[in-house]
PyMOL Python script that loads the backbone (N, CA, C, O; Angstrom):
from pymol import cmd

cmd.read_pdbstr("""\
ATOM      1  N   MET A   1      57.455 -55.406 -55.657  1.00  0.00           N
ATOM      2  CA  MET A   1      56.418 -54.177 -55.184  1.00  0.00           C
ATOM      3  C   MET A   1      56.184 -54.832 -54.002  1.00  0.00           C
ATOM      4  O   MET A   1      55.458 -55.826 -54.017  1.00  0.00           O
ATOM      5  N   LEU A   2      56.816 -54.334 -52.691  1.00  0.00           N
ATOM      6  CA  LEU A   2      55.586 -54.431 -51.184  1.00  0.00           C
ATOM      7  C   LEU A   2      55.758 -53.136 -50.693  1.00  0.00           C
ATOM      8  O   LEU A   2      56.831 -52.573 -50.478  1.00  0.00           O
ATOM      9  N   THR A   3      54.135 -52.512 -50.457  1.00  0.00           N
ATOM     10  CA  THR A   3      53.748 -51.134 -50.240  1.00  0.00           C
ATOM     11  C   THR A   3      53.203 -51.041 -49.052  1.00  0.00           C
ATOM     12  O   THR A   3      52.203 -51.758 -49.085  1.00  0.00           O
ATOM     13  N   ASN A   4      53.288 -50.643 -48.213  1.00  0.00           N
ATOM     14  CA  ASN A   4      52.963 -50.620 -47.162  1.00  0.00           C
ATOM     15  C   ASN A   4      51.507 -49.458 -46.867  1.00  0.00           C
ATOM     16  O   ASN A   4      51.663 -48.604 -45.994  1.00  0.00           O
ATOM     17  N   LEU A   5      50.392 -49.501 -47.503  1.00  0.00           N
ATOM     18  CA  LEU A   5      49.854 -48.418 -48.192  1.00  0.00           C
ATOM     19  C   LEU A   5      49.077 -47.414 -46.740  1.00  0.00           C
ATOM     20  O   LEU A   5      48.572 -46.387 -47.193  1.00  0.00           O
ATOM     21  N   MET A   6      48.956 -47.502 -45.610  1.00  0.00           N
ATOM     22  CA  MET A   6      49.484 -46.899 -44.445  1.00  0.00           C
ATOM     23  C   MET A   6      50.104 -45.402 -44.389  1.00  0.00           C
ATOM     24  O   MET A   6      49.650 -44.374 -43.887  1.00  0.00           O
ATOM     25  N   GLU A   7      51.870 -45.776 -45.417  1.00  0.00           N
ATOM     26  CA  GLU A   7      52.468 -44.724 -45.022  1.00  0.00           C
ATOM     27  C   GLU A   7      51.990 -43.377 -46.329  1.00  0.00           C
ATOM     28  O   GLU A   7      52.320 -42.192 -46.285  1.00  0.00           O
ATOM     29  N   LYS A   8      51.339 -43.906 -47.152  1.00  0.00           N
ATOM     30  CA  LYS A   8      50.853 -43.009 -47.677  1.00  0.00           C
ATOM     31  C   LYS A   8      49.671 -42.521 -46.794  1.00  0.00           C
ATOM     32  O   LYS A   8      50.125 -41.725 -45.972  1.00  0.00           O
ATOM     33  N   VAL A   9      48.473 -42.669 -46.661  1.00  0.00           N
ATOM     34  CA  VAL A   9      47.425 -42.723 -45.917  1.00  0.00           C
ATOM     35  C   VAL A   9      47.690 -41.492 -45.031  1.00  0.00           C
ATOM     36  O   VAL A   9      47.094 -40.417 -45.097  1.00  0.00           O
ATOM     37  N   VAL A  10      48.825 -41.880 -44.072  1.00  0.00           N
ATOM     38  CA  VAL A  10      49.494 -41.437 -42.660  1.00  0.00           C
ATOM     39  C   VAL A  10      50.136 -39.830 -43.284  1.00  0.00           C
ATOM     40  O   VAL A  10      50.056 -38.788 -42.633  1.00  0.00           O
ATOM     41  N   ASP A  11      50.776 -39.944 -44.696  1.00  0.00           N
ATOM     42  CA  ASP A  11      51.917 -39.178 -44.967  1.00  0.00           C
ATOM     43  C   ASP A  11      50.657 -37.557 -45.676  1.00  0.00           C
ATOM     44  O   ASP A  11      50.856 -36.347 -45.564  1.00  0.00           O
ATOM     45  N   ASP A  12      49.739 -38.133 -46.192  1.00  0.00           N
ATOM     46  CA  ASP A  12      48.531 -36.872 -46.910  1.00  0.00           C
ATOM     47  C   ASP A  12      47.650 -36.471 -45.431  1.00  0.00           C
ATOM     48  O   ASP A  12      47.367 -35.279 -45.306  1.00  0.00           O
ATOM     49  N   LEU A  13      47.211 -37.431 -44.313  1.00  0.00           N
ATOM     50  CA  LEU A  13      46.512 -37.022 -43.780  1.00  0.00           C
ATOM     51  C   LEU A  13      47.575 -36.010 -42.167  1.00  0.00           C
ATOM     52  O   LEU A  13      47.126 -35.251 -41.308  1.00  0.00           O
ATOM     53  N   THR A  14      48.428 -36.305 -42.309  1.00  0.00           N
ATOM     54  CA  THR A  14      49.710 -35.217 -41.426  1.00  0.00           C
ATOM     55  C   THR A  14      49.606 -34.126 -41.597  1.00  0.00           C
ATOM     56  O   THR A  14      49.471 -33.247 -40.746  1.00  0.00           O
ATOM     57  N   GLU A  15      49.671 -33.993 -43.133  1.00  0.00           N
ATOM     58  CA  GLU A  15      49.893 -32.889 -43.849  1.00  0.00           C
ATOM     59  C   GLU A  15      48.546 -31.741 -43.541  1.00  0.00           C
ATOM     60  O   GLU A  15      48.504 -30.561 -43.193  1.00  0.00           O
ATOM     61  N   LYS A  16      47.854 -32.444 -43.763  1.00  0.00           N
ATOM     62  CA  LYS A  16      46.221 -32.046 -43.457  1.00  0.00           C
ATOM     63  C   LYS A  16      46.170 -31.457 -42.416  1.00  0.00           C
ATOM     64  O   LYS A  16      46.038 -30.235 -42.354  1.00  0.00           O
ATOM     65  N   ALA A  17      46.299 -32.487 -41.067  1.00  0.00           N
ATOM     66  CA  ALA A  17      46.127 -32.050 -39.587  1.00  0.00           C
ATOM     67  C   ALA A  17      46.817 -31.133 -39.022  1.00  0.00           C
ATOM     68  O   ALA A  17      46.356 -30.472 -38.091  1.00  0.00           O
ATOM     69  N   LEU A  18      48.444 -30.898 -39.669  1.00  0.00           N
ATOM     70  CA  LEU A  18      49.382 -30.046 -39.415  1.00  0.00           C
ATOM     71  C   LEU A  18      48.739 -28.229 -39.859  1.00  0.00           C
ATOM     72  O   LEU A  18      49.068 -27.133 -39.406  1.00  0.00           O
ATOM     73  N   ILE A  19      48.124 -28.475 -40.505  1.00  0.00           N
ATOM     74  CA  ILE A  19      47.345 -26.706 -40.514  1.00  0.00           C
ATOM     75  C   ILE A  19      46.992 -26.434 -39.645  1.00  0.00           C
ATOM     76  O   ILE A  19      47.045 -25.238 -39.358  1.00  0.00           O
ATOM     77  N   ASN A  20      46.415 -27.393 -38.698  1.00  0.00           N
ATOM     78  CA  ASN A  20      45.402 -26.849 -37.753  1.00  0.00           C
ATOM     79  C   ASN A  20      46.033 -26.475 -36.581  1.00  0.00           C
ATOM     80  O   ASN A  20      45.499 -25.781 -35.716  1.00  0.00           O
ATOM     81  N   TYR A  21      47.207 -26.939 -36.529  1.00  0.00           N
ATOM     82  CA  TYR A  21      48.149 -26.703 -34.957  1.00  0.00           C
ATOM     83  C   TYR A  21      49.073 -25.311 -35.571  1.00  0.00           C
ATOM     84  O   TYR A  21      49.809 -25.450 -36.548  1.00  0.00           O
ATOM     85  N   ASP A  22      48.978 -24.493 -35.133  1.00  0.00           N
ATOM     86  CA  ASP A  22      49.605 -23.153 -35.319  1.00  0.00           C
ATOM     87  C   ASP A  22      51.215 -22.877 -34.496  1.00  0.00           C
ATOM     88  O   ASP A  22      52.173 -22.211 -34.889  1.00  0.00           O
ATOM     89  N   ASP A  23      51.012 -23.792 -33.054  1.00  0.00           N
ATOM     90  CA  ASP A  23      52.059 -23.601 -31.980  1.00  0.00           C
ATOM     91  C   ASP A  23      52.689 -24.660 -31.874  1.00  0.00           C
ATOM     92  O   ASP A  23      53.369 -24.667 -30.848  1.00  0.00           O
ATOM     93  N   ILE A  24      52.788 -25.746 -32.598  1.00  0.00           N
ATOM     94  CA  ILE A  24      54.071 -26.813 -33.110  1.00  0.00           C
ATOM     95  C   ILE A  24      55.114 -26.583 -33.706  1.00  0.00           C
ATOM     96  O   ILE A  24      55.147 -25.911 -34.737  1.00  0.00           O
ATOM     97  N   CYS A  25      56.140 -27.108 -33.151  1.00  0.00           N
ATOM     98  CA  CYS A  25      56.786 -27.386 -34.360  1.00  0.00           C
ATOM     99  C   CYS A  25      57.235 -28.263 -35.451  1.00  0.00           C
ATOM    100  O   CYS A  25      58.108 -29.004 -35.001  1.00  0.00           O
ATOM    101  N   LYS A  26      57.025 -28.475 -36.600  1.00  0.00           N
ATOM    102  CA  LYS A  26      56.684 -28.393 -37.940  1.00  0.00           C
ATOM    103  C   LYS A  26      57.783 -29.039 -38.653  1.00  0.00           C
ATOM    104  O   LYS A  26      57.669 -29.793 -39.619  1.00  0.00           O
ATOM    105  N   CYS A  27      59.287 -28.518 -37.849  1.00  0.00           N
ATOM    106  CA  CYS A  27      60.214 -29.155 -38.813  1.00  0.00           C
ATOM    107  C   CYS A  27      60.422 -31.105 -39.175  1.00  0.00           C
ATOM    108  O   CYS A  27      59.800 -32.132 -38.901  1.00  0.00           O
ATOM    109  N   PRO A  28      61.351 -30.826 -39.735  1.00  0.00           N
ATOM    110  CA  PRO A  28      61.362 -32.237 -40.546  1.00  0.00           C
ATOM    111  C   PRO A  28      61.387 -34.096 -39.427  1.00  0.00           C
ATOM    112  O   PRO A  28      60.945 -35.241 -39.520  1.00  0.00           O
ATOM    113  N   ILE A  29      62.135 -33.332 -38.590  1.00  0.00           N
ATOM    114  CA  ILE A  29      62.342 -34.246 -37.570  1.00  0.00           C
ATOM    115  C   ILE A  29      60.722 -34.528 -36.949  1.00  0.00           C
ATOM    116  O   ILE A  29      60.174 -35.630 -36.978  1.00  0.00           O
ATOM    117  N   CYS A  30      60.104 -33.251 -36.386  1.00  0.00           N
ATOM    118  CA  CYS A  30      58.962 -33.796 -35.791  1.00  0.00           C
ATOM    119  C   CYS A  30      57.497 -34.635 -36.637  1.00  0.00           C
ATOM    120  O   CYS A  30      56.521 -35.379 -36.539  1.00  0.00           O
ATOM    121  N   VAL A  31      58.333 -33.789 -37.462  1.00  0.00           N
ATOM    122  CA  VAL A  31      56.807 -34.297 -38.703  1.00  0.00           C
ATOM    123  C   VAL A  31      57.430 -35.988 -38.820  1.00  0.00           C
ATOM    124  O   VAL A  31      56.806 -37.032 -38.632  1.00  0.00           O
ATOM    125  N   ALA A  32      58.756 -35.811 -39.167  1.00  0.00           N
ATOM    126  CA  ALA A  32      58.597 -37.715 -38.934  1.00  0.00           C
ATOM    127  C   ALA A  32      58.319 -38.612 -38.003  1.00  0.00           C
ATOM    128  O   ALA A  32      58.199 -39.834 -38.088  1.00  0.00           O
ATOM    129  N   ASP A  33      58.200 -37.667 -36.834  1.00  0.00           N
ATOM    130  CA  ASP A  33      58.083 -38.085 -35.388  1.00  0.00           C
ATOM    131  C   ASP A  33      56.753 -38.848 -35.084  1.00  0.00           C
ATOM    132  O   ASP A  33      56.558 -39.922 -34.514  1.00  0.00           O
ATOM    133  N   ILE A  34      55.662 -37.686 -35.812  1.00  0.00           N
ATOM    134  CA  ILE A  34      54.409 -37.723 -35.816  1.00  0.00           C
ATOM    135  C   ILE A  34      54.312 -38.539 -37.199  1.00  0.00           C
ATOM    136  O   ILE A  34      53.292 -37.995 -37.622  1.00  0.00           O
ATOM    137  N   LYS A  35      54.536 -39.135 -37.842  1.00  0.00           N
ATOM    138  CA  LYS A  35      54.029 -39.775 -38.637  1.00  0.00           C
ATOM    139  C   LYS A  35      54.986 -41.229 -38.121  1.00  0.00           C
ATOM    140  O   LYS A  35      54.372 -42.230 -38.489  1.00  0.00           O
ATOM    141  N   ALA A  36      55.944 -41.499 -37.582  1.00  0.00           N
ATOM    142  CA  ALA A  36      56.396 -42.966 -37.312  1.00  0.00           C
ATOM    143  C   ALA A  36      55.469 -43.095 -35.870  1.00  0.00           C
ATOM    144  O   ALA A  36      54.994 -44.213 -35.672  1.00  0.00           O
ATOM    145  N   ILE A  37      55.171 -42.005 -34.825  1.00  0.00           N
ATOM    146  CA  ILE A  37      54.251 -42.863 -33.780  1.00  0.00           C
ATOM    147  C   ILE A  37      52.548 -44.012 -34.294  1.00  0.00           C
ATOM    148  O   ILE A  37      51.959 -45.080 -34.123  1.00  0.00           O
ATOM    149  N   THR A  38      52.541 -42.426 -35.123  1.00  0.00           N
ATOM    150  CA  THR A  38      51.034 -42.704 -35.686  1.00  0.00           C
ATOM    151  C   THR A  38      51.138 -43.995 -36.763  1.00  0.00           C
ATOM    152  O   THR A  38      49.995 -44.221 -37.161  1.00  0.00           O
ATOM    153  N   LEU A  39      51.841 -44.669 -37.207  1.00  0.00           N
ATOM    154  CA  LEU A  39      52.235 -45.647 -38.494  1.00  0.00           C
ATOM    155  C   LEU A  39      51.846 -47.087 -37.218  1.00  0.00           C
ATOM    156  O   LEU A  39      50.913 -47.890 -37.193  1.00  0.00           O
ATOM    157  N   ASN A  40      53.124 -46.883 -36.230  1.00  0.00           N
ATOM    158  CA  ASN A  40      53.446 -47.630 -35.003  1.00  0.00           C
ATOM    159  C   ASN A  40      52.119 -47.697 -34.200  1.00  0.00           C
ATOM    160  O   ASN A  40      52.348 -48.261 -33.130  1.00  0.00           O
ATOM    161  N   LYS A  41      50.752 -47.313 -34.320  1.00  0.00           N
ATOM    162  CA  LYS A  41      49.500 -47.182 -33.541  1.00  0.00           C
ATOM    163  C   LYS A  41      48.451 -47.657 -34.543  1.00  0.00           C
ATOM    164  O   LYS A  41      47.359 -47.859 -34.013  1.00  0.00           O
ATOM    165  N   ILE A  42      48.518 -47.947 -36.202  1.00  0.00           N
ATOM    166  CA  ILE A  42      47.512 -48.259 -36.710  1.00  0.00           C
ATOM    167  C   ILE A  42      48.432 -49.822 -37.587  1.00  0.00           C
ATOM    168  O   ILE A  42      49.597 -50.155 -37.804  1.00  0.00           O
ATOM    169  N   PRO A  43      47.159 -50.337 -37.826  1.00  0.00           N
ATOM    170  CA  PRO A  43      47.707 -52.159 -38.772  1.00  0.00           C
ATOM    171  C   PRO A  43      47.783 -51.281 -40.233  1.00  0.00           C
ATOM    172  O   PRO A  43      47.137 -50.355 -40.724  1.00  0.00           O
ATOM    173  N   PRO A  44      49.380 -52.420 -40.787  1.00  0.00           N
ATOM    174  CA  PRO A  44      49.923 -51.842 -41.455  1.00  0.00           C
ATOM    175  C   PRO A  44      48.771 -53.000 -42.663  1.00  0.00           C
ATOM    176  O   PRO A  44      47.914 -53.854 -42.432  1.00  0.00           O
ATOM    177  N   GLN A  45      49.291 -52.487 -43.769  1.00  0.00           N
ATOM    178  CA  GLN A  45      47.550 -52.687 -45.377  1.00  0.00           C
ATOM    179  C   GLN A  45      49.001 -53.039 -45.843  1.00  0.00           C
ATOM    180  O   GLN A  45      49.864 -52.224 -45.517  1.00  0.00           O
ATOM    181  N   TYR A  46      49.400 -54.150 -46.569  1.00  0.00           N
ATOM    182  CA  TYR A  46      50.825 -54.284 -47.448  1.00  0.00           C
ATOM    183  C   TYR A  46      50.360 -54.825 -48.826  1.00  0.00           C
ATOM    184  O   TYR A  46      49.802 -55.922 -48.847  1.00  0.00           O
ATOM    185  N   VAL A  47      50.462 -54.457 -49.441  1.00  0.00           N
ATOM    186  CA  VAL A  47      50.086 -54.969 -51.089  1.00  0.00           C
ATOM    187  C   VAL A  47      51.111 -55.342 -52.244  1.00  0.00           C
ATOM    188  O   VAL A  47      52.035 -54.573 -52.509  1.00  0.00           O
ATOM    189  N   THR A  48      50.981 -56.197 -52.732  1.00  0.00           N
ATOM    190  CA  THR A  48      52.447 -56.375 -53.911  1.00  0.00           C
ATOM    191  C   THR A  48      52.575 -55.745 -55.227  1.00  0.00           C
ATOM    192  O   THR A  48      53.485 -55.454 -56.003  1.00  0.00           O
ATOM    193  N   ARG A  49      51.342 -55.655 -55.170  1.00  0.00           N
ATOM    194  CA  ARG A  49      50.397 -55.326 -56.699  1.00  0.00           C
ATOM    195  C   ARG A  49      49.675 -54.174 -56.851  1.00  0.00           C
ATOM    196  O   ARG A  49      48.848 -53.802 -56.018  1.00  0.00           O
ATOM    197  N   THR A  50      50.008 -53.406 -58.163  1.00  0.00           N
ATOM    198  CA  THR A  50      48.896 -52.480 -58.760  1.00  0.00           C
ATOM    199  C   THR A  50      47.036 -52.886 -57.999  1.00  0.00           C
ATOM    200  O   THR A  50      46.237 -52.173 -57.392  1.00  0.00           O
ATOM    201  N   LYS A  51      47.005 -53.956 -58.322  1.00  0.00           N
ATOM    202  CA  LYS A  51      45.239 -54.412 -58.412  1.00  0.00           C
ATOM    203  C   LYS A  51      44.793 -54.141 -56.528  1.00  0.00           C
ATOM    204  O   LYS A  51      43.792 -53.612 -56.043  1.00  0.00           O
ATOM    205  N   GLY A  52      46.126 -54.815 -55.787  1.00  0.00           N
ATOM    206  CA  GLY A  52      45.819 -54.414 -54.289  1.00  0.00           C
ATOM    207  C   GLY A  52      45.894 -53.177 -54.016  1.00  0.00           C
ATOM    208  O   GLY A  52      45.572 -52.705 -52.926  1.00  0.00           O
ATOM    209  N   VAL A  53      46.381 -52.448 -55.098  1.00  0.00           N
ATOM    210  CA  VAL A  53      46.412 -51.256 -54.524  1.00  0.00           C
ATOM    211  C   VAL A  53      45.624 -50.041 -54.204  1.00  0.00           C
ATOM    212  O   VAL A  53      45.667 -49.133 -53.374  1.00  0.00           O
ATOM    213  N   LEU A  54      44.755 -50.469 -55.383  1.00  0.00           N
ATOM    214  CA  LEU A  54      43.602 -49.782 -55.619  1.00  0.00           C
ATOM    215  C   LEU A  54      42.714 -50.591 -55.209  1.00  0.00           C
ATOM    216  O   LEU A  54      41.838 -49.914 -54.671  1.00  0.00           O
ATOM    217  N   PHE A  55      42.331 -52.226 -55.149  1.00  0.00           N
ATOM    218  CA  PHE A  55      41.490 -51.983 -53.883  1.00  0.00           C
ATOM    219  C   PHE A  55      41.187 -52.222 -52.697  1.00  0.00           C
ATOM    220  O   PHE A  55      40.128 -52.603 -52.198  1.00  0.00           O
ATOM    221  N   THR A  56      42.892 -51.802 -51.941  1.00  0.00           N
ATOM    222  CA  THR A  56      42.418 -51.458 -50.526  1.00  0.00           C
ATOM    223  C   THR A  56      42.145 -49.518 -50.472  1.00  0.00           C
ATOM    224  O   THR A  56      41.647 -48.986 -49.480  1.00  0.00           O
ATOM    225  N   ARG A  57      42.537 -48.801 -51.595  1.00  0.00           N
ATOM    226  CA  ARG A  57      42.558 -47.501 -51.290  1.00  0.00           C
ATOM    227  C   ARG A  57      40.940 -47.679 -51.229  1.00  0.00           C
ATOM    228  O   ARG A  57      40.302 -47.566 -50.183  1.00  0.00           O
ATOM    229  N   VAL A  58      40.421 -47.945 -52.375  1.00  0.00           N
ATOM    230  CA  VAL A  58      39.055 -47.967 -52.132  1.00  0.00           C
ATOM    231  C   VAL A  58      37.773 -48.369 -51.004  1.00  0.00           C
ATOM    232  O   VAL A  58      36.686 -47.796 -50.925  1.00  0.00           O
ATOM    233  N   ASN A  59      38.276 -49.566 -50.142  1.00  0.00           N
ATOM    234  CA  ASN A  59      38.183 -50.036 -49.167  1.00  0.00           C
ATOM    235  C   ASN A  59      38.110 -48.601 -47.798  1.00  0.00           C
ATOM    236  O   ASN A  59      37.258 -48.241 -46.987  1.00  0.00           O
ATOM    237  N   ASN A  60      39.467 -48.160 -48.152  1.00  0.00           N
ATOM    238  CA  ASN A  60      39.852 -46.939 -46.939  1.00  0.00           C
ATOM    239  C   ASN A  60      38.889 -45.673 -47.390  1.00  0.00           C
ATOM    240  O   ASN A  60      38.640 -44.797 -46.562  1.00  0.00           O
ATOM    241  N   LEU A  61      38.670 -45.645 -47.941  1.00  0.00           N
ATOM    242  CA  LEU A  61      38.053 -44.238 -48.640  1.00  0.00           C
ATOM    243  C   LEU A  61      36.772 -44.256 -47.824  1.00  0.00           C
ATOM    244  O   LEU A  61      35.614 -44.325 -48.238  1.00  0.00           O
ATOM    245  N   THR A  62      37.194 -44.185 -46.655  1.00  0.00           N
ATOM    246  CA  THR A  62      35.303 -44.421 -45.570  1.00  0.00           C
ATOM    247  C   THR A  62      35.604 -43.493 -44.628  1.00  0.00           C
ATOM    248  O   THR A  62      36.502 -43.507 -43.787  1.00  0.00           O
ATOM    249  N   SER A  63      34.735 -42.654 -44.857  1.00  0.00           N
ATOM    250  CA  SER A  63      34.694 -41.446 -43.237  1.00  0.00           C
ATOM    251  C   SER A  63      35.178 -41.553 -41.973  1.00  0.00           C
ATOM    252  O   SER A  63      35.739 -40.701 -41.284  1.00  0.00           O
ATOM    253  N   GLN A  64      34.824 -43.035 -41.662  1.00  0.00           N
ATOM    254  CA  GLN A  64      35.457 -43.295 -39.889  1.00  0.00           C
ATOM    255  C   GLN A  64      36.981 -44.068 -39.802  1.00  0.00           C
ATOM    256  O   GLN A  64      37.846 -44.174 -38.932  1.00  0.00           O
ATOM    257  N   PHE A  65      36.812 -44.535 -41.174  1.00  0.00           N
ATOM    258  CA  PHE A  65      38.500 -44.992 -41.290  1.00  0.00           C
ATOM    259  C   PHE A  65      39.119 -43.350 -41.634  1.00  0.00           C
ATOM    260  O   PHE A  65      40.103 -43.300 -40.897  1.00  0.00           O
ATOM    261  N   GLU A  66      39.065 -42.475 -42.115  1.00  0.00           N
ATOM    262  CA  GLU A  66      39.778 -41.055 -42.042  1.00  0.00           C
ATOM    263  C   GLU A  66      40.034 -40.752 -41.143  1.00  0.00           C
ATOM    264  O   GLU A  66      41.189 -40.438 -40.857  1.00  0.00           O
ATOM    265  N   THR A  67      38.612 -40.711 -39.959  1.00  0.00           N
ATOM    266  CA  THR A  67      38.289 -39.771 -38.723  1.00  0.00           C
ATOM    267  C   THR A  67      39.350 -40.645 -37.610  1.00  0.00           C
ATOM    268  O   THR A  67      39.838 -40.148 -36.595  1.00  0.00           O
ATOM    269  N   ASP A  68      39.569 -42.141 -38.118  1.00  0.00           N
ATOM    270  CA  ASP A  68      40.223 -43.012 -36.823  1.00  0.00           C
ATOM    271  C   ASP A  68      41.627 -41.946 -36.781  1.00  0.00           C
ATOM    272  O   ASP A  68      42.127 -41.253 -35.895  1.00  0.00           O
ATOM    273  N   ILE A  69      41.934 -42.192 -38.103  1.00  0.00           N
ATOM    274  CA  ILE A  69      43.759 -42.348 -38.473  1.00  0.00           C
ATOM    275  C   ILE A  69      44.344 -40.944 -37.983  1.00  0.00           C
ATOM    276  O   ILE A  69      45.300 -40.628 -37.275  1.00  0.00           O
ATOM    277  N   ILE A  70      42.822 -39.863 -39.034  1.00  0.00           N
ATOM    278  CA  ILE A  70      43.480 -38.503 -38.214  1.00  0.00           C
ATOM    279  C   ILE A  70      43.433 -38.261 -36.215  1.00  0.00           C
ATOM    280  O   ILE A  70      44.053 -37.395 -35.598  1.00  0.00           O
ATOM    281  N   LYS A  71      42.456 -39.385 -35.589  1.00  0.00           N
ATOM    282  CA  LYS A  71      42.654 -39.224 -34.371  1.00  0.00           C
ATOM    283  C   LYS A  71      44.005 -39.654 -34.297  1.00  0.00           C
ATOM    284  O   LYS A  71      44.786 -38.921 -33.690  1.00  0.00           O
ATOM    285  N   GLU A  72      44.562 -41.049 -34.965  1.00  0.00           N
ATOM    286  CA  GLU A  72      45.970 -40.683 -34.033  1.00  0.00           C
ATOM    287  C   GLU A  72      47.114 -39.959 -34.086  1.00  0.00           C
ATOM    288  O   GLU A  72      48.005 -39.615 -33.310  1.00  0.00           O
ATOM    289  N   ILE A  73      46.724 -39.780 -35.658  1.00  0.00           N
ATOM    290  CA  ILE A  73      47.916 -38.325 -35.313  1.00  0.00           C
ATOM    291  C   ILE A  73      47.633 -37.056 -34.705  1.00  0.00           C
ATOM    292  O   ILE A  73      48.535 -36.327 -34.293  1.00  0.00           O
ATOM    293  N   GLY A  74      46.188 -36.709 -34.617  1.00  0.00           N
ATOM    294  CA  GLY A  74      46.155 -35.646 -33.232  1.00  0.00           C
ATOM    295  C   GLY A  74      46.664 -36.036 -31.893  1.00  0.00           C
ATOM    296  O   GLY A  74      47.063 -35.096 -31.206  1.00  0.00           O
ATOM    297  N   LEU A  75      46.749 -37.434 -31.286  1.00  0.00           N
ATOM    298  CA  LEU A  75      47.285 -38.242 -30.587  1.00  0.00           C
ATOM    299  C   LEU A  75      48.798 -38.258 -30.408  1.00  0.00           C
ATOM    300  O   LEU A  75      49.398 -37.919 -29.387  1.00  0.00           O
ATOM    301  N   SER A  76      49.402 -38.762 -31.705  1.00  0.00           N
ATOM    302  CA  SER A  76      51.119 -38.053 -32.058  1.00  0.00           C
ATOM    303  C   SER A  76      50.990 -36.852 -31.869  1.00  0.00           C
ATOM    304  O   SER A  76      51.319 -36.505 -30.735  1.00  0.00           O
ATOM    305  N   ILE A  77      50.601 -35.978 -32.601  1.00  0.00           N
ATOM    306  CA  ILE A  77      51.293 -34.564 -32.959  1.00  0.00           C
ATOM    307  C   ILE A  77      51.368 -34.260 -31.074  1.00  0.00           C
ATOM    308  O   ILE A  77      52.502 -33.951 -30.708  1.00  0.00           O
ATOM    309  N   GLU A  78      50.554 -34.309 -30.205  1.00  0.00           N
ATOM    310  CA  GLU A  78      50.159 -34.114 -28.430  1.00  0.00           C
ATOM    311  C   GLU A  78      51.940 -34.704 -28.060  1.00  0.00           C
ATOM    312  O   GLU A  78      52.756 -34.062 -27.398  1.00  0.00           O
ATOM    313  N   ILE A  79      52.144 -35.884 -28.616  1.00  0.00           N
ATOM    314  CA  ILE A  79      53.380 -36.609 -27.570  1.00  0.00           C
ATOM    315  C   ILE A  79      54.761 -35.741 -28.640  1.00  0.00           C
ATOM    316  O   ILE A  79      55.869 -35.393 -28.231  1.00  0.00           O
ATOM    317  N   VAL A  80      54.241 -35.595 -29.953  1.00  0.00           N
ATOM    318  CA  VAL A  80      56.046 -35.190 -30.196  1.00  0.00           C
ATOM    319  C   VAL A  80      55.695 -33.890 -29.562  1.00  0.00           C
ATOM    320  O   VAL A  80      56.443 -33.696 -28.604  1.00  0.00           O
ATOM    321  N   SER A  81      54.864 -32.958 -29.731  1.00  0.00           N
ATOM    322  CA  SER A  81      54.877 -31.608 -29.073  1.00  0.00           C
ATOM    323  C   SER A  81      55.434 -31.085 -27.563  1.00  0.00           C
ATOM    324  O   SER A  81      55.887 -30.019 -27.147  1.00  0.00           O
ATOM    325  N   LYS A  82      55.105 -32.654 -26.859  1.00  0.00           N
ATOM    326  CA  LYS A  82      55.421 -32.703 -25.615  1.00  0.00           C
ATOM    327  C   LYS A  82      57.245 -32.742 -25.004  1.00  0.00           C
ATOM    328  O   LYS A  82      57.844 -32.242 -24.051  1.00  0.00           O
ATOM    329  N   ASN A  83      57.669 -33.758 -26.338  1.00  0.00           N
ATOM    330  CA  ASN A  83      58.937 -34.386 -26.143  1.00  0.00           C
ATOM    331  C   ASN A  83      58.954 -33.874 -27.556  1.00  0.00           C
ATOM    332  O   ASN A  83      58.073 -34.421 -28.218  1.00  0.00           O
ATOM    333  N   PRO A  84      59.708 -32.952 -28.275  1.00  0.00           N
ATOM    334  CA  PRO A  84      60.522 -33.189 -29.144  1.00  0.00           C
ATOM    335  C   PRO A  84      61.674 -33.233 -29.493  1.00  0.00           C
ATOM    336  O   PRO A  84      62.498 -32.356 -29.232  1.00  0.00           O
ATOM    337  N   GLN A  85      62.005 -34.761 -30.446  1.00  0.00           N
ATOM    338  CA  GLN A  85      63.958 -35.381 -30.149  1.00  0.00           C
ATOM    339  C   GLN A  85      64.873 -34.183 -30.792  1.00  0.00           C
ATOM    340  O   GLN A  85      65.920 -34.538 -31.332  1.00  0.00           O
ATOM    341  N   HIS A  86      64.596 -32.991 -30.775  1.00  0.00           N
ATOM    342  CA  HIS A  86      65.971 -31.871 -31.264  1.00  0.00           C
ATOM    343  C   HIS A  86      65.865 -31.149 -30.700  1.00  0.00           C
ATOM    344  O   HIS A  86      64.822 -30.962 -30.074  1.00  0.00           O
ATOM    345  N   ASP A  87      67.315 -30.055 -30.612  1.00  0.00           N
ATOM    346  CA  ASP A  87      67.793 -29.251 -29.924  1.00  0.00           C
ATOM    347  C   ASP A  87      66.880 -27.938 -29.952  1.00  0.00           C
ATOM    348  O   ASP A  87      67.199 -26.951 -29.290  1.00  0.00           O
TER     349      ASP A  87
END
""", "prot")
cmd.dss("prot")
cmd.show_as("cartoon", "prot")
cmd.util.cbc("prot")
cmd.orient("prot")
């Protein structure tokens, strides 16, 4: 099992962040674009075993870590809302 833990973190935090944005498109295409842009801006954290998943999650449970990811999500939301990739 090879897993980038940042995918789960970005999934969860994007859903929470989008609640605060009433005036943007939240279709699956735009949400996927927001997540992809965010994931390309942050370092991946790959693990191969359950033990690594637990260790990494504990290390990431800081408010600064979450704040940094939410900041990147906000920037990605701005990019996608100004340039949606659908009709």
